[in-house]
mmCIF file as gemmi writes it, N, C-alpha and C atoms, coordinates in Angstrom:
data_model
loop_
_atom_site.group_PDB
_atom_site.id
_atom_site.type_symbol
_atom_site.label_atom_id
_atom_site.label_alt_id
_atom_site.label_comp_id
_atom_site.label_asym_id
_atom_site.label_entity_id
_atom_site.label_seq_id
_atom_site.pdbx_PDB_ins_code
_atom_site.Cartn_x
_atom_site.Cartn_y
_atom_site.Cartn_z
_atom_site.occupancy
_atom_site.B_iso_or_equiv
_atom_site.pdbx_formal_charge
_atom_site.auth_seq_id
_atom_site.auth_asym_id
_atom_site.pdbx_PDB_model_num
ATOM 1 N N . UNK Axp A 1 ? -21.526 -27.491 -6.224 1 0 ? 1 A 1
ATOM 2 C CA . UNK Axp A 1 ? -20.289 -26.678 -6.965 1 0 ? 1 A 1
ATOM 3 C C . UNK Axp A 1 ? -20.275 -25.333 -6.954 1 0 ? 1 A 1
ATOM 4 N N . UNK Axp A 2 ? -18.98 -24.555 -6.613 1 0 ? 2 A 1
ATOM 5 C CA . UNK Axp A 2 ? -19.05 -23.185 -6.487 1 0 ? 2 A 1
ATOM 6 C C . UNK Axp A 2 ? -18.226 -22.475 -7.574 1 0 ? 2 A 1
ATOM 7 N N . UNK Axp A 3 ? -18.831 -21.424 -8.26 1 0 ? 3 A 1
ATOM 8 C CA . UNK Axp A 3 ? -18.212 -20.709 -9.403 1 0 ? 3 A 1
ATOM 9 C C . UNK Axp A 3 ? -17.473 -19.544 -8.75 1 0 ? 3 A 1
ATOM 10 N N . UNK Axp A 4 ? -16.128 -19.428 -9.344 1 0 ? 4 A 1
ATOM 11 C CA . UNK Axp A 4 ? -15.369 -18.247 -8.761 1 0 ? 4 A 1
ATOM 12 C C . UNK Axp A 4 ? -15.999 -16.963 -9.866 1 0 ? 4 A 1
ATOM 13 N N . UNK Axp A 5 ? -16.336 -15.852 -9.257 1 0 ? 5 A 1
ATOM 14 C CA . UNK Axp A 5 ? -16.72 -14.837 -10.003 1 0 ? 5 A 1
ATOM 15 C C . UNK Axp A 5 ? -15.62 -13.679 -9.634 1 0 ? 5 A 1
ATOM 16 N N . UNK Axp A 6 ? -14.718 -13.393 -10.387 1 0 ? 6 A 1
ATOM 17 C CA . UNK Axp A 6 ? -13.738 -12.253 -10.064 1 0 ? 6 A 1
ATOM 18 C C . UNK Axp A 6 ? -14.294 -10.913 -9.932 1 0 ? 6 A 1
ATOM 19 N N . UNK Axp A 7 ? -15.547 -10.778 -10.442 1 0 ? 7 A 1
ATOM 20 C CA . UNK Axp A 7 ? -16.236 -9.289 -10.436 1 0 ? 7 A 1
ATOM 21 C C . UNK Axp A 7 ? -16.846 -9.105 -9.192 1 0 ? 7 A 1
ATOM 22 N N . UNK Axp A 8 ? -16.79 -10.286 -8.324 1 0 ? 8 A 1
ATOM 23 C CA . UNK Axp A 8 ? -17.557 -10.148 -6.796 1 0 ? 8 A 1
ATOM 24 C C . UNK Axp A 8 ? -16.713 -9.203 -5.916 1 0 ? 8 A 1
ATOM 25 N N . UNK Axp A 9 ? -17.13 -8.354 -5.186 1 0 ? 9 A 1
ATOM 26 C CA . UNK Axp A 9 ? -16.364 -7.774 -4.336 1 0 ? 9 A 1
ATOM 27 C C . UNK Axp A 9 ? -15.76 -8.384 -3.052 1 0 ? 9 A 1
ATOM 28 N N . UNK Axp A 10 ? -16.178 -9.617 -3.122 1 0 ? 10 A 1
ATOM 29 C CA . UNK Axp A 10 ? -15.554 -10.495 -1.981 1 0 ? 10 A 1
ATOM 30 C C . UNK Axp A 10 ? -14.085 -10.939 -2.57 1 0 ? 10 A 1
ATOM 31 N N . UNK Axp A 11 ? -13.678 -10.619 -3.833 1 0 ? 11 A 1
ATOM 32 C CA . UNK Axp A 11 ? -12.392 -10.887 -4.264 1 0 ? 11 A 1
ATOM 33 C C . UNK Axp A 11 ? -11.589 -9.51 -4.343 1 0 ? 11 A 1
ATOM 34 N N . UNK Axp A 12 ? -10.306 -9.437 -4.298 1 0 ? 12 A 1
ATOM 35 C CA . UNK Axp A 12 ? -9.724 -7.871 -4.495 1 0 ? 12 A 1
ATOM 36 C C . UNK Axp A 12 ? -9.972 -7.554 -5.619 1 0 ? 12 A 1
ATOM 37 N N . UNK Axp A 13 ? -9.842 -8.357 -6.684 1 0 ? 13 A 1
ATOM 38 C CA . UNK Axp A 13 ? -10.131 -7.74 -8.272 1 0 ? 13 A 1
ATOM 39 C C . UNK Axp A 13 ? -11.404 -6.996 -8.215 1 0 ? 13 A 1
ATOM 40 N N . UNK Axp A 14 ? -12.499 -7.638 -7.833 1 0 ? 14 A 1
ATOM 41 C CA . UNK Axp A 14 ? -13.851 -7.165 -7.935 1 0 ? 14 A 1
ATOM 42 C C . UNK Axp A 14 ? -14.054 -5.981 -7.19 1 0 ? 14 A 1
ATOM 43 N N . UNK Axp A 15 ? -13.447 -5.715 -5.853 1 0 ? 15 A 1
ATOM 44 C CA . UNK Axp A 15 ? -13.473 -4.414 -5.134 1 0 ? 15 A 1
ATOM 45 C C . UNK Axp A 15 ? -12.478 -3.414 -5.801 1 0 ? 15 A 1
ATOM 46 N N . UNK Axp A 16 ? -11.394 -3.83 -6.335 1 0 ? 16 A 1
ATOM 47 C CA . UNK Axp A 16 ? -10.579 -2.822 -6.934 1 0 ? 16 A 1
ATOM 48 C C . UNK Axp A 16 ? -11.422 -2.266 -8.113 1 0 ? 16 A 1
ATOM 49 N N . UNK Axp A 17 ? -11.948 -3.045 -8.922 1 0 ? 17 A 1
ATOM 50 C CA . UNK Axp A 17 ? -12.78 -2.536 -10.037 1 0 ? 17 A 1
ATOM 51 C C . UNK Axp A 17 ? -13.84 -1.404 -9.771 1 0 ? 17 A 1
ATOM 52 N N . UNK Axp A 18 ? -14.19 -1.523 -8.37 1 0 ? 18 A 1
ATOM 53 C CA . UNK Axp A 18 ? -14.994 -0.448 -7.936 1 0 ? 18 A 1
ATOM 54 C C . UNK Axp A 18 ? -14.305 0.917 -7.514 1 0 ? 18 A 1
ATOM 55 N N . UNK Axp A 19 ? -12.941 0.959 -7.746 1 0 ? 19 A 1
ATOM 56 C CA . UNK Axp A 19 ? -12.037 1.968 -7.309 1 0 ? 19 A 1
ATOM 57 C C . UNK Axp A 19 ? -11.684 2.492 -8.43 1 0 ? 19 A 1
ATOM 58 N N . UNK Axp A 20 ? -11.556 2.314 -9.639 1 0 ? 20 A 1
ATOM 59 C CA . UNK Axp A 20 ? -11.032 2.781 -10.929 1 0 ? 20 A 1
ATOM 60 C C . UNK Axp A 20 ? -11.235 4.169 -10.866 1 0 ? 20 A 1
ATOM 61 N N . UNK Axp A 21 ? -10.057 4.87 -11.139 1 0 ? 21 A 1
ATOM 62 C CA . UNK Axp A 21 ? -9.936 6.288 -11.156 1 0 ? 21 A 1
ATOM 63 C C . UNK Axp A 21 ? -9.516 6.961 -9.868 1 0 ? 21 A 1
ATOM 64 N N . UNK Axp A 22 ? -9.514 6.366 -8.86 1 0 ? 22 A 1
ATOM 65 C CA . UNK Axp A 22 ? -8.861 6.891 -7.37 1 0 ? 22 A 1
ATOM 66 C C . UNK Axp A 22 ? -7.396 6.6 -7.554 1 0 ? 22 A 1
ATOM 67 N N . UNK Axp A 23 ? -6.704 7.613 -6.785 1 0 ? 23 A 1
ATOM 68 C CA . UNK Axp A 23 ? -5.029 7.697 -6.439 1 0 ? 23 A 1
ATOM 69 C C . UNK Axp A 23 ? -4.964 6.538 -5.291 1 0 ? 23 A 1
ATOM 70 N N . UNK Axp A 24 ? -3.921 5.84 -5.411 1 0 ? 24 A 1
ATOM 71 C CA . UNK Axp A 24 ? -3.72 4.921 -4.422 1 0 ? 24 A 1
ATOM 72 C C . UNK Axp A 24 ? -2.08 4.627 -4.313 1 0 ? 24 A 1
ATOM 73 N N . UNK Axp A 25 ? -2.07 3.937 -3.101 1 0 ? 25 A 1
ATOM 74 C CA . UNK Axp A 25 ? -0.442 3.583 -3.046 1 0 ? 25 A 1
ATOM 75 C C . UNK Axp A 25 ? -0.851 2.013 -2.685 1 0 ? 25 A 1
ATOM 76 N N . UNK Axp A 26 ? 0.125 1.23 -3.502 1 0 ? 26 A 1
ATOM 77 C CA . UNK Axp A 26 ? 0.08 -0.158 -3.539 1 0 ? 26 A 1
ATOM 78 C C . UNK Axp A 26 ? 1.525 -0.703 -2.946 1 0 ? 26 A 1
ATOM 79 N N . UNK Axp A 27 ? 1.347 -1.61 -1.954 1 0 ? 27 A 1
ATOM 80 C CA . UNK Axp A 27 ? 2.638 -2.142 -1.17 1 0 ? 27 A 1
ATOM 81 C C . UNK Axp A 27 ? 2.812 -3.507 -2.037 1 0 ? 27 A 1
ATOM 82 N N . UNK Axp A 28 ? 3.961 -3.777 -2.658 1 0 ? 28 A 1
ATOM 83 C CA . UNK Axp A 28 ? 4.079 -4.97 -3.386 1 0 ? 28 A 1
ATOM 84 C C . UNK Axp A 28 ? 5.405 -5.427 -2.715 1 0 ? 28 A 1
ATOM 85 N N . UNK Axp A 29 ? 5.257 -6.845 -2.665 1 0 ? 29 A 1
ATOM 86 C CA . UNK Axp A 29 ? 6.256 -7.948 -2.117 1 0 ? 29 A 1
ATOM 87 C C . UNK Axp A 29 ? 7.247 -8.114 -3.229 1 0 ? 29 A 1
ATOM 88 N N . UNK Axp A 30 ? 8.512 -7.848 -3.298 1 0 ? 30 A 1
ATOM 89 C CA . UNK Axp A 30 ? 9.476 -7.93 -4.336 1 0 ? 30 A 1
ATOM 90 C C . UNK Axp A 30 ? 10.456 -8.89 -3.829 1 0 ? 30 A 1
ATOM 91 N N . UNK Axp A 31 ? 10.703 -10.095 -4.462 1 0 ? 31 A 1
ATOM 92 C CA . UNK Axp A 31 ? 11.974 -11.018 -4.373 1 0 ? 31 A 1
ATOM 93 C C . UNK Axp A 31 ? 11.589 -11.861 -2.804 1 0 ? 31 A 1
ATOM 94 N N . UNK Axp A 32 ? 12.576 -11.751 -2.161 1 0 ? 32 A 1
ATOM 95 C CA . UNK Axp A 32 ? 12.57 -12.471 -1.068 1 0 ? 32 A 1
ATOM 96 C C . UNK Axp A 32 ? 12.12 -11.901 0.308 1 0 ? 32 A 1
ATOM 97 N N . UNK Axp A 33 ? 11.501 -10.884 -0.051 1 0 ? 33 A 1
ATOM 98 C CA . UNK Axp A 33 ? 11.129 -10.12 1.138 1 0 ? 33 A 1
ATOM 99 C C . UNK Axp A 33 ? 10.896 -8.797 1.266 1 0 ? 33 A 1
ATOM 100 N N . UNK Axp A 34 ? 11.22 -8.028 0.079 1 0 ? 34 A 1
ATOM 101 C CA . UNK Axp A 34 ? 11.324 -6.532 -0.049 1 0 ? 34 A 1
ATOM 102 C C . UNK Axp A 34 ? 10.164 -6.162 -0.446 1 0 ? 34 A 1
ATOM 103 N N . UNK Axp A 35 ? 9.568 -5.106 0.365 1 0 ? 35 A 1
ATOM 104 C CA . UNK Axp A 35 ? 8.46 -4.124 0.167 1 0 ? 35 A 1
ATOM 105 C C . UNK Axp A 35 ? 8.673 -3.18 -0.778 1 0 ? 35 A 1
ATOM 106 N N . UNK Axp A 36 ? 7.89 -2.674 -1.762 1 0 ? 36 A 1
ATOM 107 C CA . UNK Axp A 36 ? 8.144 -1.53 -2.447 1 0 ? 36 A 1
ATOM 108 C C . UNK Axp A 36 ? 6.692 -0.988 -2.537 1 0 ? 36 A 1
ATOM 109 N N . UNK Axp A 37 ? 6.799 0.408 -2.372 1 0 ? 37 A 1
ATOM 110 C CA . UNK Axp A 37 ? 5.369 1.129 -2.686 1 0 ? 37 A 1
ATOM 111 C C . UNK Axp A 37 ? 5.22 1.579 -4.039 1 0 ? 37 A 1
ATOM 112 N N . UNK Axp A 38 ? 4.031 1.372 -4.523 1 0 ? 38 A 1
ATOM 113 C CA . UNK Axp A 38 ? 3.662 1.951 -5.903 1 0 ? 38 A 1
ATOM 114 C C . UNK Axp A 38 ? 2.654 2.976 -5.729 1 0 ? 38 A 1
ATOM 115 N N . UNK Axp A 39 ? 2.676 4.134 -6.431 1 0 ? 39 A 1
ATOM 116 C CA . UNK Axp A 39 ? 1.831 5.212 -6.335 1 0 ? 39 A 1
ATOM 117 C C . UNK Axp A 39 ? 1.153 5.516 -7.717 1 0 ? 39 A 1
ATOM 118 N N . UNK Axp A 40 ? -0.123 5.76 -7.676 1 0 ? 40 A 1
ATOM 119 C CA . UNK Axp A 40 ? -0.807 6.099 -9.015 1 0 ? 40 A 1
ATOM 120 C C . UNK Axp A 40 ? -2.324 6.032 -9.127 1 0 ? 40 A 1
ATOM 121 N N . UNK Axp A 41 ? -2.843 6.464 -10.05 1 0 ? 41 A 1
ATOM 122 C CA . UNK Axp A 41 ? -4.301 6.354 -10.312 1 0 ? 41 A 1
ATOM 123 C C . UNK Axp A 41 ? -4.686 4.949 -10.901 1 0 ? 41 A 1
ATOM 124 N N . UNK Axp A 42 ? -5.45 4.303 -10.362 1 0 ? 42 A 1
ATOM 125 C CA . UNK Axp A 42 ? -5.9 2.991 -10.844 1 0 ? 42 A 1
ATOM 126 C C . UNK Axp A 42 ? -6.708 3.14 -12.039 1 0 ? 42 A 1
ATOM 127 N N . UNK Axp A 43 ? -6.045 2.715 -13.086 1 0 ? 43 A 1
ATOM 128 C CA . UNK Axp A 43 ? -6.846 2.601 -14.462 1 0 ? 43 A 1
ATOM 129 C C . UNK Axp A 43 ? -7.338 1.401 -14.989 1 0 ? 43 A 1
ATOM 130 N N . UNK Axp A 44 ? -7.107 0.286 -14.462 1 0 ? 44 A 1
ATOM 131 C CA . UNK Axp A 44 ? -7.767 -1.086 -14.709 1 0 ? 44 A 1
ATOM 132 C C . UNK Axp A 44 ? -7.294 -2.087 -13.874 1 0 ? 44 A 1
ATOM 133 N N . UNK Axp A 45 ? -8.161 -3.154 -13.931 1 0 ? 45 A 1
ATOM 134 C CA . UNK Axp A 45 ? -8.016 -4.362 -13.178 1 0 ? 45 A 1
ATOM 135 C C . UNK Axp A 45 ? -8.178 -5.553 -13.848 1 0 ? 45 A 1
ATOM 136 N N . UNK Axp A 46 ? -7.378 -6.542 -14.017 1 0 ? 46 A 1
ATOM 137 C CA . UNK Axp A 46 ? -7.509 -7.705 -14.601 1 0 ? 46 A 1
ATOM 138 C C . UNK Axp A 46 ? -7.731 -8.93 -13.611 1 0 ? 46 A 1
ATOM 139 N N . UNK Axp A 47 ? -7.803 -10.278 -14.159 1 0 ? 47 A 1
ATOM 140 C CA . UNK Axp A 47 ? -7.906 -11.281 -13.015 1 0 ? 47 A 1
ATOM 141 C C . UNK Axp A 47 ? -6.534 -11.404 -12.055 1 0 ? 47 A 1
ATOM 142 N N . UNK Axp A 48 ? -5.474 -11.138 -12.75 1 0 ? 48 A 1
ATOM 143 C CA . UNK Axp A 48 ? -4.187 -11.28 -11.904 1 0 ? 48 A 1
ATOM 144 C C . UNK Axp A 48 ? -3.275 -10.061 -12.164 1 0 ? 48 A 1
ATOM 145 N N . UNK Axp A 49 ? -3.79 -9.034 -12.243 1 0 ? 49 A 1
ATOM 146 C CA . UNK Axp A 49 ? -3.08 -7.766 -12.25 1 0 ? 49 A 1
ATOM 147 C C . UNK Axp A 49 ? -3.901 -6.457 -12.14 1 0 ? 49 A 1
ATOM 148 N N . UNK Axp A 50 ? -3.285 -5.299 -11.904 1 0 ? 50 A 1
ATOM 149 C CA . UNK Axp A 50 ? -3.765 -3.989 -11.642 1 0 ? 50 A 1
ATOM 150 C C . UNK Axp A 50 ? -2.846 -3.017 -12.482 1 0 ? 50 A 1
ATOM 151 N N . UNK Axp A 51 ? -3.466 -2.089 -13.107 1 0 ? 51 A 1
ATOM 152 C CA . UNK Axp A 51 ? -2.718 -0.945 -13.665 1 0 ? 51 A 1
ATOM 153 C C . UNK Axp A 51 ? -2.656 0.232 -13.05 1 0 ? 51 A 1
ATOM 154 N N . UNK Axp A 52 ? -1.522 0.905 -12.679 1 0 ? 52 A 1
ATOM 155 C CA . UNK Axp A 52 ? -1.38 2.227 -12.045 1 0 ? 52 A 1
ATOM 156 C C . UNK Axp A 52 ? -0.86 3.088 -12.881 1 0 ? 52 A 1
ATOM 157 N N . UNK Axp A 53 ? -1.579 4.406 -13.042 1 0 ? 53 A 1
ATOM 158 C CA . UNK Axp A 53 ? -0.863 5.445 -13.958 1 0 ? 53 A 1
ATOM 159 C C . UNK Axp A 53 ? -0.146 6.264 -12.952 1 0 ? 53 A 1
ATOM 160 N N . UNK Axp A 54 ? 1.197 6.485 -13.422 1 0 ? 54 A 1
ATOM 161 C CA . UNK Axp A 54 ? 1.889 7.514 -12.692 1 0 ? 54 A 1
ATOM 162 C C . UNK Axp A 54 ? 1.489 9.068 -12.957 1 0 ? 54 A 1
ATOM 163 N N . UNK Axp A 55 ? 1.481 9.816 -11.898 1 0 ? 55 A 1
ATOM 164 C CA . UNK Axp A 55 ? 0.708 11.208 -12.06 1 0 ? 55 A 1
ATOM 165 C C . UNK Axp A 55 ? 2.077 12.12 -12.574 1 0 ? 55 A 1
ATOM 166 N N . UNK Axp A 56 ? 3.272 11.832 -12.483 1 0 ? 56 A 1
ATOM 167 C CA . UNK Axp A 56 ? 4.283 12.755 -13.021 1 0 ? 56 A 1
ATOM 168 C C . UNK Axp A 56 ? 4.572 12.513 -14.511 1 0 ? 56 A 1
ATOM 169 N N . UNK Axp A 57 ? 4.182 11.519 -15.046 1 0 ? 57 A 1
ATOM 170 C CA . UNK Axp A 57 ? 4.515 11.302 -16.613 1 0 ? 57 A 1
ATOM 171 C C . UNK Axp A 57 ? 3.519 10.553 -17.291 1 0 ? 57 A 1
ATOM 172 N N . UNK Axp A 58 ? 2.591 10.037 -16.682 1 0 ? 58 A 1
ATOM 173 C CA . UNK Axp A 58 ? 1.463 9.367 -17.467 1 0 ? 58 A 1
ATOM 174 C C . UNK Axp A 58 ? 1.688 7.998 -17.774 1 0 ? 58 A 1
ATOM 175 N N . UNK Axp A 59 ? 2.796 7.417 -17.359 1 0 ? 59 A 1
ATOM 176 C CA . UNK Axp A 59 ? 3.046 5.967 -17.753 1 0 ? 59 A 1
ATOM 177 C C . UNK Axp A 59 ? 2.219 5.02 -16.854 1 0 ? 59 A 1
ATOM 178 N N . UNK Axp A 60 ? 2.085 3.728 -17.503 1 0 ? 60 A 1
ATOM 179 C CA . UNK Axp A 60 ? 1.284 2.9 -16.756 1 0 ? 60 A 1
ATOM 180 C C . UNK Axp A 60 ? 2.25 1.98 -16.355 1 0 ? 60 A 1
ATOM 181 N N . UNK Axp A 61 ? 1.919 1.38 -15.022 1 0 ? 61 A 1
ATOM 182 C CA . UNK Axp A 61 ? 2.662 0.228 -14.636 1 0 ? 61 A 1
ATOM 183 C C . UNK Axp A 61 ? 1.624 -1.065 -14.437 1 0 ? 61 A 1
ATOM 184 N N . UNK Axp A 62 ? 2.022 -2.3 -14.799 1 0 ? 62 A 1
ATOM 185 C CA . UNK Axp A 62 ? 1.2 -3.299 -14.558 1 0 ? 62 A 1
ATOM 186 C C . UNK Axp A 62 ? 1.715 -4.026 -13.248 1 0 ? 62 A 1
ATOM 187 N N . UNK Axp A 63 ? 0.985 -4.131 -12.34 1 0 ? 63 A 1
ATOM 188 C CA . UNK Axp A 63 ? 1.351 -4.739 -11.087 1 0 ? 63 A 1
ATOM 189 C C . UNK Axp A 63 ? 0.794 -6.117 -10.806 1 0 ? 63 A 1
ATOM 190 N N . UNK Axp A 64 ? 1.425 -7.231 -10.613 1 0 ? 64 A 1
ATOM 191 C CA . UNK Axp A 64 ? 1.029 -8.56 -10.364 1 0 ? 64 A 1
ATOM 192 C C . UNK Axp A 64 ? 0.22 -8.643 -9.088 1 0 ? 64 A 1
ATOM 193 N N . UNK Axp A 65 ? -1.054 -9.024 -9.3 1 0 ? 65 A 1
ATOM 194 C CA . UNK Axp A 65 ? -1.892 -8.832 -7.766 1 0 ? 65 A 1
ATOM 195 C C . UNK Axp A 65 ? -1.514 -9.887 -6.862 1 0 ? 65 A 1
ATOM 196 N N . UNK Axp A 66 ? -0.878 -11.139 -7.22 1 0 ? 66 A 1
ATOM 197 C CA . UNK Axp A 66 ? -0.534 -11.952 -6.161 1 0 ? 66 A 1
ATOM 198 C C . UNK Axp A 66 ? 0.736 -11.257 -5.396 1 0 ? 66 A 1
ATOM 199 N N . UNK Axp A 67 ? 1.36 -10.314 -5.853 1 0 ? 67 A 1
ATOM 200 C CA . UNK Axp A 67 ? 2.419 -9.741 -5.094 1 0 ? 67 A 1
ATOM 201 C C . UNK Axp A 67 ? 1.99 -8.472 -4.111 1 0 ? 67 A 1
ATOM 202 N N . UNK Axp A 68 ? 0.73 -8.088 -4.265 1 0 ? 68 A 1
ATOM 203 C CA . UNK Axp A 68 ? 0.114 -7.051 -3.553 1 0 ? 68 A 1
ATOM 204 C C . UNK Axp A 68 ? -0.07 -7.332 -2.121 1 0 ? 68 A 1
ATOM 205 N N . UNK Axp A 69 ? 0.372 -6.719 -1.165 1 0 ? 69 A 1
ATOM 206 C CA . UNK Axp A 69 ? 0.055 -6.904 0.109 1 0 ? 69 A 1
ATOM 207 C C . UNK Axp A 69 ? -0.746 -6.113 0.904 1 0 ? 69 A 1
ATOM 208 N N . UNK Axp A 70 ? -0.631 -4.706 0.541 1 0 ? 70 A 1
ATOM 209 C CA . UNK Axp A 70 ? -1.333 -3.804 0.977 1 0 ? 70 A 1
ATOM 210 C C . UNK Axp A 70 ? -1.728 -2.769 0.269 1 0 ? 70 A 1
ATOM 211 N N . UNK Axp A 71 ? -3.094 -2.14 0.154 1 0 ? 71 A 1
ATOM 212 C CA . UNK Axp A 71 ? -3.798 -1.006 -0.726 1 0 ? 71 A 1
ATOM 213 C C . UNK Axp A 71 ? -4.166 -0.052 0.041 1 0 ? 71 A 1
ATOM 214 N N . UNK Axp A 72 ? -3.772 1.131 -0.086 1 0 ? 72 A 1
ATOM 215 C CA . UNK Axp A 72 ? -4.109 2.42 0.572 1 0 ? 72 A 1
ATOM 216 C C . UNK Axp A 72 ? -4.953 3.483 -0.496 1 0 ? 72 A 1
ATOM 217 N N . UNK Axp A 73 ? -6.284 3.483 -0.314 1 0 ? 73 A 1
ATOM 218 C CA . UNK Axp A 73 ? -7.037 4.283 -1.145 1 0 ? 73 A 1
ATOM 219 C C . UNK Axp A 73 ? -7.459 5.694 -0.728 1 0 ? 73 A 1
ATOM 220 N N . UNK Axp A 74 ? -6.973 6.839 -1.507 1 0 ? 74 A 1
ATOM 221 C CA . UNK Axp A 74 ? -7.058 8.275 -1.063 1 0 ? 74 A 1
ATOM 222 C C . UNK Axp A 74 ? -8.546 8.442 -1.607 1 0 ? 74 A 1
ATOM 223 N N . UNK Axp A 75 ? -9.32 8.972 -0.789 1 0 ? 75 A 1
ATOM 224 C CA . UNK Axp A 75 ? -10.76 9.37 -0.8 1 0 ? 75 A 1
ATOM 225 C C . UNK Axp A 75 ? -10.914 10.858 -1.045 1 0 ? 75 A 1
ATOM 226 N N . UNK Axp A 76 ? -9.891 11.558 -0.248 1 0 ? 76 A 1
ATOM 227 C CA . UNK Axp A 76 ? -9.747 13.085 -0.343 1 0 ? 76 A 1
ATOM 228 C C . UNK Axp A 76 ? -8.749 13.316 -1.194 1 0 ? 76 A 1
ATOM 229 N N . UNK Axp A 77 ? -8.238 14.493 -1.196 1 0 ? 77 A 1
ATOM 230 C CA . UNK Axp A 77 ? -7.136 15.001 -2.107 1 0 ? 77 A 1
ATOM 231 C C . UNK Axp A 77 ? -6.092 14.244 -1.677 1 0 ? 77 A 1
ATOM 232 N N . UNK Axp A 78 ? -5.271 13.619 -2.896 1 0 ? 78 A 1
ATOM 233 C CA . UNK Axp A 78 ? -4.138 12.702 -2.89 1 0 ? 78 A 1
ATOM 234 C C . UNK Axp A 78 ? -2.952 13.468 -1.993 1 0 ? 78 A 1
ATOM 235 N N . UNK Axp A 79 ? -2.208 12.722 -1.212 1 0 ? 79 A 1
ATOM 236 C CA . UNK Axp A 79 ? -1.072 13.203 -0.594 1 0 ? 79 A 1
ATOM 237 C C . UNK Axp A 79 ? 0.058 12.477 -1.406 1 0 ? 79 A 1
ATOM 238 N N . UNK Axp A 80 ? 0.634 13.414 -2.27 1 0 ? 80 A 1
ATOM 239 C CA . UNK Axp A 80 ? 1.745 12.701 -3.114 1 0 ? 80 A 1
ATOM 240 C C . UNK Axp A 80 ? 3.06 12.406 -2.476 1 0 ? 80 A 1
ATOM 241 N N . UNK Axp A 81 ? 3.646 11.298 -2.541 1 0 ? 81 A 1
ATOM 242 C CA . UNK Axp A 81 ? 4.959 10.993 -1.944 1 0 ? 81 A 1
ATOM 243 C C . UNK Axp A 81 ? 6.024 11.982 -2.276 1 0 ? 81 A 1
ATOM 244 N N . UNK Axp A 82 ? 7.16 12.175 -1.554 1 0 ? 82 A 1
ATOM 245 C CA . UNK Axp A 82 ? 8.033 12.892 -2.014 1 0 ? 82 A 1
ATOM 246 C C . UNK Axp A 82 ? 9.23 12.079 -2.779 1 0 ? 82 A 1
ATOM 247 N N . UNK Axp A 83 ? 9.109 12.43 -4.19 1 0 ? 83 A 1
ATOM 248 C CA . UNK Axp A 83 ? 9.846 11.509 -5.061 1 0 ? 83 A 1
ATOM 249 C C . UNK Axp A 83 ? 11.333 12.24 -5.243 1 0 ? 83 A 1
ATOM 250 N N . UNK Axp A 84 ? 12.383 11.397 -5.443 1 0 ? 84 A 1
ATOM 251 C CA . UNK Axp A 84 ? 13.64 11.971 -5.85 1 0 ? 84 A 1
ATOM 252 C C . UNK Axp A 84 ? 13.572 12.386 -7.399 1 0 ? 84 A 1
ATOM 253 N N . UNK Axp A 85 ? 14.028 13.265 -7.649 1 0 ? 85 A 1
ATOM 254 C CA . UNK Axp A 85 ? 14.004 13.762 -9.141 1 0 ? 85 A 1
ATOM 255 C C . UNK Axp A 85 ? 14.482 12.928 -10.19 1 0 ? 85 A 1
ATOM 256 N N . UNK Axp A 86 ? 15.311 12.135 -10.525 1 0 ? 86 A 1
ATOM 257 C CA . UNK Axp A 86 ? 15.804 11.213 -11.436 1 0 ? 86 A 1
ATOM 258 C C . UNK Axp A 86 ? 14.886 9.833 -11.474 1 0 ? 86 A 1
ATOM 259 N N . UNK Axp A 87 ? 14.001 9.676 -10.534 1 0 ? 87 A 1
ATOM 260 C CA . UNK Axp A 87 ? 13.261 8.398 -10.442 1 0 ? 87 A 1
ATOM 261 C C . UNK Axp A 87 ? 11.862 8.468 -10.281 1 0 ? 87 A 1
ATOM 262 N N . UNK Axp A 88 ? 11.012 9.15 -11.115 1 0 ? 88 A 1
ATOM 263 C CA . UNK Axp A 88 ? 9.635 9.313 -10.745 1 0 ? 88 A 1
ATOM 264 C C . UNK Axp A 88 ? 8.726 7.863 -10.494 1 0 ? 88 A 1
ATOM 265 N N . UNK Axp A 89 ? 7.925 7.98 -9.697 1 0 ? 89 A 1
ATOM 266 C CA . UNK Axp A 89 ? 7.064 6.708 -9.407 1 0 ? 89 A 1
ATOM 267 C C . UNK Axp A 89 ? 7.85 5.854 -8.233 1 0 ? 89 A 1
ATOM 268 N N . UNK Axp A 90 ? 8.793 6.062 -8.001 1 0 ? 90 A 1
ATOM 269 C CA . UNK Axp A 90 ? 9.345 5.128 -6.838 1 0 ? 90 A 1
ATOM 270 C C . UNK Axp A 90 ? 9.941 6.106 -5.54 1 0 ? 90 A 1
ATOM 271 N N . UNK Axp A 91 ? 9.786 5.456 -4.403 1 0 ? 91 A 1
ATOM 272 C CA . UNK Axp A 91 ? 10.368 6.461 -3.243 1 0 ? 91 A 1
ATOM 273 C C . UNK Axp A 91 ? 11.732 6.086 -3.048 1 0 ? 91 A 1
């Protein structure tokens, strides 16, 4: 019998916990096939979610880990996306 250990880096949750504090882009599948990019500093990871803090206002977004399709982690200086002025955090 095998036990699931979500802290193991073999699972996305475990790996992302090793990246807390880094700036990242998360591609999320919304609805019937729409992809949306989320940008922010990773501040927490649960069993089924991750928390991204927006650099422009400090707000924290909870992202359902099951909708995450792609994660890009910035190791150098982050390259911030161009954001329209009335809609921080979204492209």
